[in-house]
C-alpha positions, 0 to 999 in steps of 0.5 A: 571306809564309809563316813557318816554325816552326823549332826551335832546332838540335841540332847542339850542346849549350849546353855545346858553344856555350860551348866555341866562344866563344858567349855565355851568352844564345846558348848557352842560348837561350830562358833557361828555368829547366830550360835553365840547369840542363841547361847546368850539368849538361852542362858538369859532365859534359863537364869530369868526362870530361876530367879522368878522361882519357875521350875521345869518338870521335863523327862528326858531319855538317855540310853534305856533310862529316863531321867528328870531334866533338873538331874542333868542340867538345872538352871537353879545351879547357875551362879546368882547374886549373893544377897548376904554377901554383896558384891560377888555371884555365887561362883567358885574361886577362881570362877571357872570358864564355864561360870564366867560365860554363864554370868556374862549372859545372866538375867541379873545386871549385877551378875553380868557386871561382876563377870566383866569387872574381871577383865580389868585385872585380865582374868577373862578367858579369851574364848568369852571374847564374843560374849563380851562383844555381845554385852557391848550392846546390853540394855544396862548402861554400867554393864554396856560401859564395862563391855566396851571398855573390855572389848577396846582393851581386847582389840587393842592387841588383836590381829587381823585373824581375830578381827575377821572371826568377830566381824560376823557377830559385830554386824549381827549385834549391830542391828541392836539398839545400842549395836552401832558402837560395836560395828564401828569398833570392829569393822572400823579396824578392819576397814569395812566388812570382809566378803566371807563375813557377808557370805557367812551371814547370808548362809545363816539358819536364823533369819536375824542373821540373814537380815544382818547380812543384807543390811551390812552387805549393802552399807559397806558395798559388799552385796550386789543387785544380782545377789540381792535379787536372787535372795528376793526370789528364792527366800522363803521367809517373808520378813527376810524377803521384805528386808531383801526388797528394801535393800534392792530399792536402796541399792538402785537409788544409790547407784544413780543410773537411770537404767538401773533405777527403771529396771528395779522399778519394774521388777518391784512392780511385778513382785507387788503382783506376784507375791502371794504374802499380804504382809510382804506386798503391803510393807514393801509398797509402804517402803517404796512409797516413803523412799519415793521410788514409784513414779506418778504413773506407776501409782496410778497403774496400781490404784486402777488395777492391783488385785489388793485392795489396800494397795489400791486405796493407798496408791490412790492416796499417794498419787493424789498427794503428789504434785502430779496428782491432777494429772492421773484424775481421768485414770483414777475416775475409771478405776473399779474400786469405788474408794478410788473413784470417790477420791478422784471425784473429791479432787475435781473441784480443787483441780479446777474441773468442777464442771465434770461433777455432774457426769458422775451423778449416775455412777453405779456406786452410792458412795460415789454419788454421795461424794458427787452430791457433797462437792456440788453442794460445796460448790453452791449447786443443787444435786436434787435439781440435777437428778430431777432434770435426768429423771425428766427425760424418760428416753435417756434416763439412767437407772442410777439416776433414779436411785440417786434422786431417791437418795435425796430423801424428798417424798415429792419426787415419788410423782416423777418416779411413778410413771417410770415403773412402765418404762420399756427398759426393765433396768429402769423399771426395777430402779424406779420400784426400788426408789419408790420403796426408799421414798415410802411410795406407794402404801404397803397395802397398795398392790405393787405396780408392774409386778407382772412386767416382763423382766426379772429385774422389774419383778424383783424390784416390785417385791417387798424385800429389797434388801435381799440378794438377786437369788432370794428376790427371784425365788418364791417364798413359802410363808406357811406354818409347818411343824419343826423338825430337829433336822430342818433346824440345822439345814436350810435346805431341808427347811425349804423341802419340808415347808414345800411338802407341808403346803402340798399336804395342805392343798390336797387336803 
C-alpha cells in the first residue's frame, strides 16, 4: 500500500477554522507551542481589523468555484462586546468551545476578561488551557490577573503529563514582558525544563521558538556547548545566530573553566571574521564587550586588523577604556585605520609618552596629523615650529611634513616650501607644489614651477586642479567648446570622444 505524506491544508488559517465552528484541537492541528502563539496572534489581528471597520476583499478557489472569503469566514462574525448590553460578549448561551477560544484571543480586553471570568465557575473547556496560559502574560492587568488565577486552579490538580505538554509553551511565553510568572508557575512544578521541551522548541519553524529554546535550555542546564555551536554554525537566521553566540558566551563564562573559556573565545573571534552578516558581527561584538568576554590583546588585534570598520573603531574604544589600554598603544599606532591611530595618538600624553608625539607629525593621514597638533598645543608646544624644522633639512624631509606645514595656514612658510619644488625626489616636489597651492602661492597668473619636471606626481601637483584624483590629474583636459549632442549628454566617454574630434576638425581648418 502506498502512502503519501500530505501537508495540512492552507485553505484556512487556524483562526478562520474557529470562525467556522471547529474546535481548538482541529483548528490548531499538531498543537506545537508556536502554533498556539500563531492562533492567538491571528485571532487578535482579525478581531482588531473588525473593530476598526476594516473589511478584506479576498477571493479564494474551492474546487471549481471562486468565493469571497467573507462568505466562508468573516471576522465580523466573531464575538464582540455588546455596548447595549454591558457585561456580556455577543456569544451564544452557553458559548461554544470555538467562541470561548475566539474570545480569549480577542483584541478587546473586555471580551478576553469575560471569557476568563467563566473559569471561576469551571465552565472553561480543558482544550483552551494553553490559550489561558498565553493570557497570563497579557498586557492588560485585569486580564492577566484573571488568567493567572484560572491557571493556578487548573495546575493544582494537573498531572505531570499535562505539565510536560505545557512546558514548551510556558518557555515561549516566558520571553514576554509579563511572562516570568508563567515560566515559574509551570516549570517550577516540574522541577525544571524537560529535555524534550528544549528539543521541541529548537526544532520549531518559528524563530521565536528557537530563541526561547536557547534561552530556556541555557537557564535550566539543558543545552550543552556542543549543541549550541552546532546551532550557531548551521542556523540561517541572523537573529537566532546572534542569540546562539550570546548563549555560548554565557555558558562559557558560567562554566568557570579556563580551557572552555579560551576555546570559546577563539571560536567567537573566528566567527567575527567569518560571518557574512554585518548585523551578526556588530551585535555579537557588543554583547562580548558588555560581558567582558574579550581580553585587551584580543580587542587590540580586532582594532588593528578586522575588516569591519565599525568593529575596528569600537574595539579601539573598548581597549583604551580598559585598565590595560596603555599597554596596547604601540600596536594601535600601527593600525591601518586612521581613526584608530588618531585615538591612540590622543592617548599618548595621558600615558606619559608625550615626547613621542613629534614622530607622528609626518603621518600620511591629515586626521592623525591634526590630532598630533592638538596634543602638542595642549602640551605647550608649537607644531608649526616643528614642521619648519622638519622642512629645513631637504635631504631627510618627508613628503607629509610639507603638507603638514601648509595645514598650519601661515603664508610666510611659502618661502620655505618654494625651493623644495626642485627637490630630486618626485614625491617631495609634488607635495611642495600641493602645499604652495594650499597657501595660495604662487599667484594664479604665474607659470607653475616644475611643470616639466620628471615624475607624474610632480607634474600632477603643478596643475591647477589639486582636488581631482590621480587619473584625472595625469590626463590632459580638452577645454574647447563643441556642439552638444543628445547622446553625449548621458555618456561621459562619448563627450570626451566628441570633444577630441571637434578639436581635430578645428586644427585642420
